Backbone atoms as SQL, in Angstrom:
CREATE TABLE atoms (id INTEGER PRIMARY KEY, chain TEXT, resi INTEGER, resn TEXT, atom TEXT, x REAL, y REAL, z REAL);
INSERT INTO atoms VALUES
  (1, 'A', 1, 'MET', 'N', -25.576, -16.849, 3.529),
  (2, 'A', 1, 'MET', 'CA', -25.730, -18.515, 4.158),
  (3, 'A', 1, 'MET', 'C', -24.168, -18.302, 3.989),
  (4, 'A', 2, 'GLY', 'N', -23.146, -18.396, 2.900),
  (5, 'A', 2, 'GLY', 'CA', -21.922, -18.379, 2.415),
  (6, 'A', 2, 'GLY', 'C', -20.967, -17.952, 3.197),
  (7, 'A', 3, 'GLN', 'N', -19.610, -17.773, 2.718),
  (8, 'A', 3, 'GLN', 'CA', -18.587, -17.838, 3.486),
  (9, 'A', 3, 'GLN', 'C', -18.847, -16.551, 3.615),
  (10, 'A', 4, 'THR', 'N', -17.851, -15.768, 4.827),
  (11, 'A', 4, 'THR', 'CA', -17.258, -13.704, 4.715),
  (12, 'A', 4, 'THR', 'C', -16.002, -13.720, 4.089),
  (13, 'A', 5, 'ALA', 'N', -16.334, -12.688, 3.361),
  (14, 'A', 5, 'ALA', 'CA', -14.689, -12.924, 2.386),
  (15, 'A', 5, 'ALA', 'C', -13.666, -12.391, 3.546),
  (16, 'A', 6, 'ASN', 'N', -12.266, -12.842, 2.601),
  (17, 'A', 6, 'ASN', 'CA', -11.589, -12.667, 4.121),
  (18, 'A', 6, 'ASN', 'C', -10.819, -11.255, 4.175),
  (19, 'A', 7, 'PRO', 'N', -10.345, -10.512, 4.777),
  (20, 'A', 7, 'PRO', 'CA', -9.631, -9.032, 4.841),
  (21, 'A', 7, 'PRO', 'C', -8.663, -9.506, 3.982),
  (22, 'A', 8, 'SER', 'N', -8.400, -8.509, 3.247),
  (23, 'A', 8, 'SER', 'CA', -7.024, -8.375, 2.292),
  (24, 'A', 8, 'SER', 'C', -5.792, -8.194, 3.021),
  (25, 'A', 9, 'ARG', 'N', -5.224, -8.925, 2.282),
  (26, 'A', 9, 'ARG', 'CA', -3.525, -8.608, 3.033),
  (27, 'A', 9, 'ARG', 'C', -2.867, -7.891, 2.789),
  (28, 'A', 10, 'THR', 'N', -3.011, -6.705, 1.451),
  (29, 'A', 10, 'THR', 'CA', -2.265, -5.625, 1.121),
  (30, 'A', 10, 'THR', 'C', -3.017, -3.876, 1.580),
  (31, 'A', 11, 'ALA', 'N', -1.959, -3.854, 1.906),
  (32, 'A', 11, 'ALA', 'CA', -2.341, -2.502, 2.574),
  (33, 'A', 11, 'ALA', 'C', -3.168, -1.372, 1.703),
  (34, 'A', 12, 'GLU', 'N', -3.879, -0.193, 1.490),
  (35, 'A', 12, 'GLU', 'CA', -4.358, 0.822, 0.608),
  (36, 'A', 12, 'GLU', 'C', -3.531, 1.456, -0.751),
  (37, 'A', 13, 'ASN', 'N', -1.922, 1.519, -0.014),
  (38, 'A', 13, 'ASN', 'CA', -1.088, 1.839, -0.955),
  (39, 'A', 13, 'ASN', 'C', -0.463, 1.127, -1.667),
  (40, 'A', 14, 'GLU', 'N', -0.610, 0.054, -1.360),
  (41, 'A', 14, 'GLU', 'CA', 0.437, -1.445, -2.135),
  (42, 'A', 14, 'GLU', 'C', -0.583, -2.661, -3.040),
  (43, 'A', 15, 'ALA', 'N', 0.267, -2.683, -4.014),
  (44, 'A', 15, 'ALA', 'CA', -0.365, -4.646, -4.423),
  (45, 'A', 15, 'ALA', 'C', 0.955, -5.142, -4.911),
  (46, 'A', 16, 'ARG', 'N', 0.863, -6.347, -4.387),
  (47, 'A', 16, 'ARG', 'CA', 1.310, -7.510, -5.543),
  (48, 'A', 16, 'ARG', 'C', 1.025, -8.570, -6.313),
  (49, 'A', 17, 'SER', 'N', 2.175, -8.767, -6.688),
  (50, 'A', 17, 'SER', 'CA', 2.019, -10.089, -7.502),
  (51, 'A', 17, 'SER', 'C', 2.865, -11.353, -7.574),
  (52, 'A', 18, 'TYR', 'N', 2.280, -12.731, -7.667),
  (53, 'A', 18, 'TYR', 'CA', 3.128, -13.709, -7.597),
  (54, 'A', 18, 'TYR', 'C', 3.884, -14.392, -9.012),
  (55, 'A', 19, 'GLY', 'N', 4.894, -15.085, -8.794),
  (56, 'A', 19, 'GLY', 'CA', 5.569, -15.230, -9.777),
  (57, 'A', 19, 'GLY', 'C', 5.862, -16.868, -9.167),
  (58, 'A', 20, 'ARG', 'N', 5.141, -18.145, -9.958),
  (59, 'A', 20, 'ARG', 'CA', 4.936, -19.265, -9.409),
  (60, 'A', 20, 'ARG', 'C', 5.655, -20.295, -9.688),
  (61, 'A', 21, 'ASN', 'N', 6.363, -21.322, -9.381),
  (62, 'A', 21, 'ASN', 'CA', 7.252, -22.556, -10.427),
  (63, 'A', 21, 'ASN', 'C', 8.052, -21.640, -11.338),
  (64, 'A', 22, 'ILE', 'N', 8.763, -20.721, -11.065),
  (65, 'A', 22, 'ILE', 'CA', 10.097, -20.252, -11.523),
  (66, 'A', 22, 'ILE', 'C', 11.491, -21.066, -12.116),
  (67, 'A', 23, 'ARG', 'N', 11.580, -21.380, -13.093),
  (68, 'A', 23, 'ARG', 'CA', 11.903, -22.204, -12.928),
  (69, 'A', 23, 'ARG', 'C', 14.192, -22.253, -12.873),
  (70, 'A', 24, 'THR', 'N', 13.969, -21.629, -11.728),
  (71, 'A', 24, 'THR', 'CA', 15.337, -21.566, -11.046),
  (72, 'A', 24, 'THR', 'C', 16.037, -22.258, -9.733),
  (73, 'A', 25, 'SER', 'N', 16.879, -21.830, -8.973),
  (74, 'A', 25, 'SER', 'CA', 17.170, -21.980, -7.584),
  (75, 'A', 25, 'SER', 'C', 16.786, -20.901, -7.056),
  (76, 'A', 26, 'PRO', 'N', 16.117, -20.769, -5.747),
  (77, 'A', 26, 'PRO', 'CA', 16.023, -19.920, -4.819),
  (78, 'A', 26, 'PRO', 'C', 17.193, -19.322, -4.550),
  (79, 'A', 27, 'ARG', 'N', 18.137, -19.787, -4.727),
  (80, 'A', 27, 'ARG', 'CA', 19.431, -18.757, -4.594),
  (81, 'A', 27, 'ARG', 'C', 19.841, -18.128, -5.459),
  (82, 'A', 28, 'LYS', 'N', 19.676, -18.620, -7.027),
  (83, 'A', 28, 'LYS', 'CA', 19.986, -17.606, -7.844),
  (84, 'A', 28, 'LYS', 'C', 19.126, -16.824, -7.765),
  (85, 'A', 29, 'LEU', 'N', 17.982, -16.353, -7.843),
  (86, 'A', 29, 'LEU', 'CA', 17.006, -15.853, -8.275),
  (87, 'A', 29, 'LEU', 'C', 16.444, -14.540, -7.058),
  (88, 'A', 30, 'ASN', 'N', 17.110, -14.837, -6.227),
  (89, 'A', 30, 'ASN', 'CA', 17.447, -13.928, -4.162),
  (90, 'A', 30, 'ASN', 'C', 19.000, -13.479, -5.192),
  (91, 'A', 31, 'LEU', 'N', 19.330, -13.750, -5.968),
  (92, 'A', 31, 'LEU', 'CA', 20.523, -12.288, -6.331),
  (93, 'A', 31, 'LEU', 'C', 20.295, -11.490, -7.804),
  (94, 'A', 32, 'VAL', 'N', 18.996, -12.127, -7.923),
  (95, 'A', 32, 'VAL', 'CA', 18.640, -10.885, -8.992),
  (96, 'A', 32, 'VAL', 'C', 16.958, -9.990, -7.962),
  (97, 'A', 33, 'ALA', 'N', 16.677, -11.287, -7.622),
  (98, 'A', 33, 'ALA', 'CA', 15.663, -10.317, -6.393),
  (99, 'A', 33, 'ALA', 'C', 16.522, -8.232, -5.835),
  (100, 'A', 34, 'GLN', 'N', 17.442, -9.022, -5.385),
  (101, 'A', 34, 'GLN', 'CA', 17.923, -8.364, -4.150),
  (102, 'A', 34, 'GLN', 'C', 18.401, -6.782, -5.056),
  (103, 'A', 35, 'MET', 'N', 18.210, -7.215, -6.481),
  (104, 'A', 35, 'MET', 'CA', 19.304, -6.287, -7.197),
  (105, 'A', 35, 'MET', 'C', 18.024, -4.826, -6.946),
  (106, 'A', 36, 'ILE', 'N', 16.647, -5.269, -7.303),
  (107, 'A', 36, 'ILE', 'CA', 15.378, -4.490, -7.146),
  (108, 'A', 36, 'ILE', 'C', 14.897, -3.973, -6.292),
  (109, 'A', 37, 'ARG', 'N', 14.901, -4.474, -5.290),
  (110, 'A', 37, 'ARG', 'CA', 14.808, -4.130, -3.482),
  (111, 'A', 37, 'ARG', 'C', 14.764, -2.718, -3.268),
  (112, 'A', 38, 'GLY', 'N', 13.721, -1.669, -2.852),
  (113, 'A', 38, 'GLY', 'CA', 13.905, -0.415, -2.658),
  (114, 'A', 38, 'GLY', 'C', 13.873, 0.293, -3.535),
  (115, 'A', 39, 'LYS', 'N', 13.909, -0.180, -4.686),
  (116, 'A', 39, 'LYS', 'CA', 13.772, 0.980, -6.205),
  (117, 'A', 39, 'LYS', 'C', 12.816, 1.396, -6.200),
  (118, 'A', 40, 'ASP', 'N', 12.854, 2.387, -7.370),
  (119, 'A', 40, 'ASP', 'CA', 11.600, 2.794, -8.157),
  (120, 'A', 40, 'ASP', 'C', 11.165, 2.136, -9.284),
  (121, 'A', 41, 'ALA', 'N', 10.022, 1.828, -9.501),
  (122, 'A', 41, 'ALA', 'CA', 9.377, 0.664, -10.360),
  (123, 'A', 41, 'ALA', 'C', 10.051, 0.926, -11.513),
  (124, 'A', 42, 'GLY', 'N', 9.799, 2.140, -12.236),
  (125, 'A', 42, 'GLY', 'CA', 10.229, 2.055, -13.376),
  (126, 'A', 42, 'GLY', 'C', 12.298, 1.843, -13.712),
  (127, 'A', 43, 'ARG', 'N', 12.727, 2.433, -12.685),
  (128, 'A', 43, 'ARG', 'CA', 14.471, 2.109, -12.861),
  (129, 'A', 43, 'ARG', 'C', 14.448, 0.656, -12.571),
  (130, 'A', 44, 'ALA', 'N', 13.669, -0.090, -11.827),
  (131, 'A', 44, 'ALA', 'CA', 13.611, -1.608, -11.539),
  (132, 'A', 44, 'ALA', 'C', 13.740, -2.081, -12.492),
  (133, 'A', 45, 'ILE', 'N', 12.419, -1.822, -13.534),
  (134, 'A', 45, 'ILE', 'CA', 12.149, -2.824, -15.028),
  (135, 'A', 45, 'ILE', 'C', 13.245, -2.038, -15.859),
  (136, 'A', 46, 'VAL', 'N', 13.936, -1.041, -15.149),
  (137, 'A', 46, 'VAL', 'CA', 14.599, -0.945, -16.935),
  (138, 'A', 46, 'VAL', 'C', 16.281, -1.522, -16.366),
  (139, 'A', 47, 'ASP', 'N', 16.323, -1.709, -15.527),
  (140, 'A', 47, 'ASP', 'CA', 17.946, -2.749, -14.436),
  (141, 'A', 47, 'ASP', 'C', 17.625, -4.212, -15.262),
  (142, 'A', 48, 'LEU', 'N', 16.027, -4.676, -14.989),
  (143, 'A', 48, 'LEU', 'CA', 15.710, -5.871, -15.151),
  (144, 'A', 48, 'LEU', 'C', 15.747, -5.932, -17.111),
  (145, 'A', 49, 'GLU', 'N', 15.398, -5.136, -18.050),
  (146, 'A', 49, 'GLU', 'CA', 15.104, -4.957, -19.104),
  (147, 'A', 49, 'GLU', 'C', 17.199, -5.463, -19.881),
  (148, 'A', 50, 'PHE', 'N', 17.744, -5.015, -18.949),
  (149, 'A', 50, 'PHE', 'CA', 19.673, -5.101, -19.319),
  (150, 'A', 50, 'PHE', 'C', 20.206, -5.761, -18.434),
  (151, 'A', 51, 'CYS', 'N', 19.591, -6.646, -17.694),
  (152, 'A', 51, 'CYS', 'CA', 20.408, -7.473, -16.481),
  (153, 'A', 51, 'CYS', 'C', 20.629, -8.646, -17.537),
  (154, 'A', 52, 'GLU', 'N', 21.716, -9.352, -17.891),
  (155, 'A', 52, 'GLU', 'CA', 21.956, -10.637, -18.196),
  (156, 'A', 52, 'GLU', 'C', 21.688, -12.144, -18.280),
  (157, 'A', 53, 'ARG', 'N', 21.586, -11.829, -16.790),
  (158, 'A', 53, 'ARG', 'CA', 20.692, -12.828, -16.180),
  (159, 'A', 53, 'ARG', 'C', 19.529, -13.618, -16.633),
  (160, 'A', 54, 'ARG', 'N', 19.410, -15.140, -16.925),
  (161, 'A', 54, 'ARG', 'CA', 18.250, -15.740, -17.794),
  (162, 'A', 54, 'ARG', 'C', 17.218, -15.304, -16.600),
  (163, 'A', 55, 'ILE', 'N', 17.266, -15.273, -15.689),
  (164, 'A', 55, 'ILE', 'CA', 16.148, -15.222, -15.150),
  (165, 'A', 55, 'ILE', 'C', 15.197, -14.414, -14.623),
  (166, 'A', 56, 'ALA', 'N', 16.246, -13.166, -14.874),
  (167, 'A', 56, 'ALA', 'CA', 15.480, -11.819, -15.182),
  (168, 'A', 56, 'ALA', 'C', 14.460, -11.057, -15.794),
  (169, 'A', 57, 'LYS', 'N', 14.706, -11.685, -16.687),
  (170, 'A', 57, 'LYS', 'CA', 12.888, -11.968, -17.658),
  (171, 'A', 57, 'LYS', 'C', 11.746, -12.207, -16.923),
  (172, 'A', 58, 'ASP', 'N', 11.598, -13.322, -15.907),
  (173, 'A', 58, 'ASP', 'CA', 10.860, -13.617, -15.323),
  (174, 'A', 58, 'ASP', 'C', 10.262, -12.734, -14.472),
  (175, 'A', 59, 'VAL', 'N', 11.743, -12.435, -13.584),
  (176, 'A', 59, 'VAL', 'CA', 11.601, -11.125, -12.783),
  (177, 'A', 59, 'VAL', 'C', 10.758, -10.007, -13.591),
  (178, 'A', 60, 'ARG', 'N', 10.867, -9.567, -14.462),
  (179, 'A', 60, 'ARG', 'CA', 10.473, -8.021, -14.744),
  (180, 'A', 60, 'ARG', 'C', 9.208, -8.742, -15.525),
  (181, 'A', 61, 'ARG', 'N', 8.950, -9.670, -15.763),
  (182, 'A', 61, 'ARG', 'CA', 6.872, -9.493, -15.680),
  (183, 'A', 61, 'ARG', 'C', 6.199, -9.880, -14.525),
  (184, 'A', 62, 'THR', 'N', 7.181, -10.031, -13.498),
  (185, 'A', 62, 'THR', 'CA', 6.458, -10.240, -12.511),
  (186, 'A', 62, 'THR', 'C', 6.038, -8.727, -11.868),
  (187, 'A', 63, 'LEU', 'N', 7.133, -7.976, -11.597),
  (188, 'A', 63, 'LEU', 'CA', 7.248, -6.751, -11.731),
  (189, 'A', 63, 'LEU', 'C', 6.001, -5.706, -12.258),
  (190, 'A', 64, 'LEU', 'N', 6.219, -6.225, -13.648),
  (191, 'A', 64, 'LEU', 'CA', 5.033, -5.689, -14.951),
  (192, 'A', 64, 'LEU', 'C', 3.672, -6.412, -13.926),
  (193, 'A', 65, 'SER', 'N', 3.715, -7.139, -13.983),
  (194, 'A', 65, 'SER', 'CA', 2.408, -7.343, -13.216),
  (195, 'A', 65, 'SER', 'C', 1.772, -6.637, -12.301),
  (196, 'A', 66, 'ALA', 'N', 2.572, -7.091, -11.356),
  (197, 'A', 66, 'ALA', 'CA', 2.375, -5.761, -10.057),
  (198, 'A', 66, 'ALA', 'C', 2.484, -4.581, -9.892),
  (199, 'A', 67, 'VAL', 'N', 2.769, -3.763, -11.355),
  (200, 'A', 67, 'VAL', 'CA', 2.767, -2.291, -11.550),
  (201, 'A', 67, 'VAL', 'C', 0.824, -2.317, -12.112),
  (202, 'A', 68, 'ALA', 'N', 1.450, -3.167, -12.722),
  (203, 'A', 68, 'ALA', 'CA', -0.070, -3.290, -13.444),
  (204, 'A', 68, 'ALA', 'C', -0.997, -3.283, -12.420),
  (205, 'A', 69, 'ASN', 'N', -1.216, -4.481, -11.467),
  (206, 'A', 69, 'ASN', 'CA', -2.252, -5.010, -10.447),
  (207, 'A', 69, 'ASN', 'C', -2.509, -3.452, -10.174),
  (208, 'A', 70, 'ALA', 'N', -1.643, -2.691, -9.405),
  (209, 'A', 70, 'ALA', 'CA', -0.997, -1.746, -8.233),
  (210, 'A', 70, 'ALA', 'C', -2.514, 0.026, -9.260),
  (211, 'A', 71, 'GLU', 'N', -1.737, -0.396, -10.529),
  (212, 'A', 71, 'GLU', 'CA', -2.830, 1.058, -11.489),
  (213, 'A', 71, 'GLU', 'C', -4.245, 0.557, -11.716),
  (214, 'A', 72, 'ASN', 'N', -4.231, -0.652, -12.360),
  (215, 'A', 72, 'ASN', 'CA', -5.651, -1.365, -12.412),
  (216, 'A', 72, 'ASN', 'C', -7.000, -1.587, -11.303),
  (217, 'A', 73, 'ASN', 'N', -5.853, -2.295, -10.181),
  (218, 'A', 73, 'ASN', 'CA', -6.815, -2.604, -9.504),
  (219, 'A', 73, 'ASN', 'C', -7.318, -1.555, -7.969),
  (220, 'A', 74, 'HIS', 'N', -6.074, -0.786, -7.789),
  (221, 'A', 74, 'HIS', 'CA', -5.944, 0.097, -6.123),
  (222, 'A', 74, 'HIS', 'C', -5.654, 1.501, -6.878),
  (223, 'A', 75, 'GLY', 'N', -5.475, 1.332, -8.342),
  (224, 'A', 75, 'GLY', 'CA', -5.778, 3.267, -8.719),
  (225, 'A', 75, 'GLY', 'C', -4.488, 3.572, -7.681),
  (226, 'A', 76, 'LEU', 'N', -3.391, 3.164, -8.306),
  (227, 'A', 76, 'LEU', 'CA', -2.125, 3.864, -7.372),
  (228, 'A', 76, 'LEU', 'C', -1.427, 4.089, -8.686),
  (229, 'A', 77, 'ASP', 'N', -0.653, 5.575, -8.200),
  (230, 'A', 77, 'ASP', 'CA', 0.252, 6.348, -9.508),
  (231, 'A', 77, 'ASP', 'C', 1.379, 5.476, -9.747),
  (232, 'A', 78, 'VAL', 'N', 1.685, 5.606, -10.675),
  (233, 'A', 78, 'VAL', 'CA', 2.491, 4.284, -11.733),
  (234, 'A', 78, 'VAL', 'C', 3.982, 5.334, -11.033),
  (235, 'A', 79, 'ASP', 'N', 4.055, 6.543, -10.979),
  (236, 'A', 79, 'ASP', 'CA', 5.173, 7.104, -11.090),
  (237, 'A', 79, 'ASP', 'C', 5.414, 7.247, -9.332),
  (238, 'A', 80, 'ARG', 'N', 4.486, 7.172, -8.660),
  (239, 'A', 80, 'ARG', 'CA', 4.961, 6.828, -7.213),
  (240, 'A', 80, 'ARG', 'C', 5.418, 5.793, -6.630),
  (241, 'A', 81, 'LEU', 'N', 5.391, 4.923, -7.010),
  (242, 'A', 81, 'LEU', 'CA', 6.070, 3.153, -6.865),
  (243, 'A', 81, 'LEU', 'C', 7.089, 2.940, -6.791),
  (244, 'A', 82, 'TYR', 'N', 7.662, 2.376, -6.127),
  (245, 'A', 82, 'TYR', 'CA', 9.161, 1.584, -5.516),
  (246, 'A', 82, 'TYR', 'C', 8.130, 0.226, -5.079),
  (247, 'A', 83, 'VAL', 'N', 9.496, -0.175, -4.868),
  (248, 'A', 83, 'VAL', 'CA', 9.214, -1.958, -4.773),
  (249, 'A', 83, 'VAL', 'C', 9.422, -2.186, -3.182),
  (250, 'A', 84, 'ALA', 'N', 8.706, -2.165, -2.830),
  (251, 'A', 84, 'ALA', 'CA', 8.958, -2.669, -1.106),
  (252, 'A', 84, 'ALA', 'C', 9.725, -3.774, -0.729),
  (253, 'A', 85, 'GLU', 'N', 9.146, -4.647, -1.409),
  (254, 'A', 85, 'GLU', 'CA', 9.489, -6.402, -1.003),
  (255, 'A', 85, 'GLU', 'C', 9.617, -7.090, -1.960),
  (256, 'A', 86, 'ALA', 'N', 10.760, -7.893, -2.112),
  (257, 'A', 86, 'ALA', 'CA', 10.766, -9.231, -2.996),
  (258, 'A', 86, 'ALA', 'C', 11.433, -9.977, -2.198),
  (259, 'A', 87, 'THR', 'N', 10.524, -11.123, -2.008),
  (260, 'A', 87, 'THR', 'CA', 10.825, -12.237, -1.597),
  (261, 'A', 87, 'THR', 'C', 10.792, -13.406, -2.311),
  (262, 'A', 88, 'VAL', 'N', 11.786, -14.351, -1.951),
  (263, 'A', 88, 'VAL', 'CA', 12.371, -15.406, -3.137),
  (264, 'A', 88, 'VAL', 'C', 11.884, -16.554, -2.152),
  (265, 'A', 89, 'GLY', 'N', 11.084, -17.882, -2.664),
  (266, 'A', 89, 'GLY', 'CA', 11.078, -19.016, -1.425),
  (267, 'A', 89, 'GLY', 'C', 11.109, -20.152, -2.318),
  (268, 'A', 90, 'LYS', 'N', 11.499, -21.456, -1.545),
  (269, 'A', 90, 'LYS', 'CA', 11.690, -22.417, -2.737),
  (270, 'A', 90, 'LYS', 'C', 9.813, -23.334, -3.189),
  (271, 'A', 91, 'ALA', 'N', 10.070, -24.100, -3.753),
  (272, 'A', 91, 'ALA', 'CA', 8.831, -24.794, -4.727),
  (273, 'A', 91, 'ALA', 'C', 9.505, -26.189, -4.899),
  (274, 'A', 92, 'LEU', 'N', 8.622, -26.589, -5.782),
  (275, 'A', 92, 'LEU', 'CA', 8.780, -27.989, -5.832),
  (276, 'A', 92, 'LEU', 'C', 10.499, -28.397, -6.339),
  (277, 'A', 93, 'ARG', 'N', 10.709, -29.275, -6.414),
  (278, 'A', 93, 'ARG', 'CA', 12.097, -29.719, -6.738),
  (279, 'A', 93, 'ARG', 'C', 12.016, -31.504, -7.771),
  (280, 'A', 94, 'MET', 'N', 12.307, -31.114, -8.534),
  (281, 'A', 94, 'MET', 'CA', 12.267, -32.585, -9.709),
  (282, 'A', 94, 'MET', 'C', 14.009, -33.267, -9.188),
  (283, 'A', 95, 'ARG', 'N', 13.196, -34.512, -9.219),
  (284, 'A', 95, 'ARG', 'CA', 14.069, -35.388, -9.439),
  (285, 'A', 95, 'ARG', 'C', 14.770, -35.871, -10.688),
  (286, 'A', 96, 'ARG', 'N', 15.766, -36.218, -11.133),
  (287, 'A', 96, 'ARG', 'CA', 15.943, -37.045, -12.425),
  (288, 'A', 96, 'ARG', 'C', 17.135, -37.832, -11.960),
  (289, 'A', 97, 'PHE', 'N', 17.590, -38.689, -13.029),
  (290, 'A', 97, 'PHE', 'CA', 18.305, -39.727, -12.789),
  (291, 'A', 97, 'PHE', 'C', 19.797, -39.398, -14.143),
  (292, 'A', 98, 'HIS', 'N', 20.819, -40.201, -13.918),
  (293, 'A', 98, 'HIS', 'CA', 21.680, -39.557, -14.783),
  (294, 'A', 98, 'HIS', 'C', 22.362, -40.948, -14.720),
  (295, 'A', 99, 'ALA', 'N', 22.277, -41.744, -15.772),
  (296, 'A', 99, 'ALA', 'CA', 23.514, -42.935, -15.606),
  (297, 'A', 99, 'ALA', 'C', 24.670, -42.993, -16.106),
  (298, 'A', 100, 'ARG', 'N', 25.382, -43.343, -14.735),
  (299, 'A', 100, 'ARG', 'CA', 26.845, -43.158, -14.924),
  (300, 'A', 100, 'ARG', 'C', 27.454, -44.613, -15.060),
  (301, 'A', 101, 'GLY', 'N', 28.679, -44.918, -14.686),
  (302, 'A', 101, 'GLY', 'CA', 29.271, -46.211, -15.147),
  (303, 'A', 101, 'GLY', 'C', 29.051, -47.170, -14.330),
  (304, 'A', 102, 'ARG', 'N', 29.473, -48.693, -14.984),
  (305, 'A', 102, 'ARG', 'CA', 29.269, -49.673, -14.115),
  (306, 'A', 102, 'ARG', 'C', 27.787, -49.711, -13.297),
  (307, 'A', 103, 'GLY', 'N', 26.382, -49.143, -13.794),
  (308, 'A', 103, 'GLY', 'CA', 26.030, -49.886, -13.604),
  (309, 'A', 103, 'GLY', 'C', 24.880, -48.496, -12.480),
  (310, 'A', 104, 'ARG', 'N', 25.776, -47.761, -11.862),
  (311, 'A', 104, 'ARG', 'CA', 25.450, -46.675, -11.663),
  (312, 'A', 104, 'ARG', 'C', 24.519, -45.274, -11.813),
  (313, 'A', 105, 'SER', 'N', 23.859, -44.471, -10.905),
  (314, 'A', 105, 'SER', 'CA', 23.319, -43.650, -11.391),
  (315, 'A', 105, 'SER', 'C', 23.492, -42.709, -10.075),
  (316, 'A', 106, 'ALA', 'N', 23.486, -41.546, -10.948),
  (317, 'A', 106, 'ALA', 'CA', 23.310, -39.982, -10.285),
  (318, 'A', 106, 'ALA', 'C', 22.026, -38.876, -9.995),
  (319, 'A', 107, 'THR', 'N', 21.751, -38.552, -8.997),
  (320, 'A', 107, 'THR', 'CA', 20.916, -37.585, -9.179),
  (321, 'A', 107, 'THR', 'C', 20.997, -36.696, -9.320),
  (322, 'A', 108, 'ILE', 'N', 20.084, -35.888, -10.388),
  (323, 'A', 108, 'ILE', 'CA', 20.067, -34.868, -10.762),
  (324, 'A', 108, 'ILE', 'C', 19.000, -34.092, -10.149),
  (325, 'A', 109, 'VAL', 'N', 19.402, -33.019, -9.397),
  (326, 'A', 109, 'VAL', 'CA', 18.288, -31.917, -8.888),
  (327, 'A', 109, 'VAL', 'C', 17.606, -30.573, -9.392),
  (328, 'A', 110, 'LYS', 'N', 16.309, -30.603, -10.091),
  (329, 'A', 110, 'LYS', 'CA', 16.144, -29.417, -10.629),
  (330, 'A', 110, 'LYS', 'C', 15.186, -28.948, -9.828),
  (331, 'A', 111, 'ASP', 'N', 15.460, -27.247, -9.429),
  (332, 'A', 111, 'ASP', 'CA', 15.041, -26.454, -8.645),
  (333, 'A', 111, 'ASP', 'C', 13.563, -25.811, -8.718),
  (334, 'A', 112, 'PHE', 'N', 12.945, -25.370, -8.109),
  (335, 'A', 112, 'PHE', 'CA', 11.773, -24.081, -8.637),
  (336, 'A', 112, 'PHE', 'C', 11.760, -23.126, -7.791),
  (337, 'A', 113, 'SER', 'N', 11.236, -21.874, -7.981),
  (338, 'A', 113, 'SER', 'CA', 11.096, -20.902, -6.504),
  (339, 'A', 113, 'SER', 'C', 9.863, -20.601, -7.022),
  (340, 'A', 114, 'ASN', 'N', 9.822, -19.520, -5.623),
  (341, 'A', 114, 'ASN', 'CA', 8.223, -18.584, -5.715),
  (342, 'A', 114, 'ASN', 'C', 8.927, -17.345, -6.163),
  (343, 'A', 115, 'LEU', 'N', 8.733, -16.091, -6.399),
  (344, 'A', 115, 'LEU', 'CA', 8.809, -15.464, -6.152),
  (345, 'A', 115, 'LEU', 'C', 7.641, -14.222, -5.692),
  (346, 'A', 116, 'THR', 'N', 7.195, -12.984, -4.874),
  (347, 'A', 116, 'THR', 'CA', 6.682, -12.806, -4.842),
  (348, 'A', 116, 'THR', 'C', 7.073, -11.054, -4.801),
  (349, 'A', 117, 'ILE', 'N', 5.947, -9.988, -5.519),
  (350, 'A', 117, 'ILE', 'CA', 7.001, -8.528, -5.487),
  (351, 'A', 117, 'ILE', 'C', 5.677, -7.931, -4.974),
  (352, 'A', 118, 'ILE', 'N', 5.893, -7.104, -3.674),
  (353, 'A', 118, 'ILE', 'CA', 4.668, -6.110, -3.592),
  (354, 'A', 118, 'ILE', 'C', 5.305, -4.431, -3.970),
  (355, 'A', 119, 'VAL', 'N', 4.695, -3.368, -4.657),
  (356, 'A', 119, 'VAL', 'CA', 5.107, -2.605, -4.666),
  (357, 'A', 119, 'VAL', 'C', 3.973, -1.570, -3.698),
  (358, 'A', 120, 'ARG', 'N', 4.708, -0.167, -3.799),
  (359, 'A', 120, 'ARG', 'CA', 4.484, 1.043, -2.528),
  (360, 'A', 120, 'ARG', 'C', 4.146, 1.658, -3.014),
  (361, 'A', 121, 'GLU', 'N', 2.932, 2.962, -2.660),
  (362, 'A', 121, 'GLU', 'CA', 2.854, 4.121, -3.672),
  (363, 'A', 121, 'GLU', 'C', 4.237, 5.151, -2.323),
  (364, 'A', 122, 'ARG', 'N', 4.796, 5.911, -2.867),
  (365, 'A', 122, 'ARG', 'CA', 5.752, 7.113, -2.034),
  (366, 'A', 122, 'ARG', 'C', 4.732, 7.891, -1.173),
  (367, 'A', 123, 'LYS', 'N', 4.728, 8.030, -0.069),
  (368, 'A', 123, 'LYS', 'CA', 3.812, 9.492, 0.382),
  (369, 'A', 123, 'LYS', 'C', 4.639, 10.637, 0.002),
  (370, 'A', 124, 'ASP', 'N', 5.815, 10.674, -1.160),
  (371, 'A', 124, 'ASP', 'CA', 6.145, 12.642, -1.032),
  (372, 'A', 124, 'ASP', 'C', 4.637, 12.769, -1.261);
């Protein structure tokens, strides 16, 4: 009587992980995501570990989650994984105000981003 299960959006040889509401603008996050696209998963983890940008820590955490999902949920070989996709999207925007002179105010916008990482197993 219940609802039928939705079909899986991932293929047999891939796994995904989401990073929701990451506290940085999508433009800055995309610079780090661009750095790992198409690389082997192990190499991408090492590159993120030594990246000097603050947000690289959150991207690394999401990538490690995708690798763990591939290993535990899909039974894929960790040594043959590579970053197939790393997409960045907009999330909420916190609006704050800053008091200025003569009774005026200025808005401060604090952007948040969403990150999706898909790792895929090579067919070699």
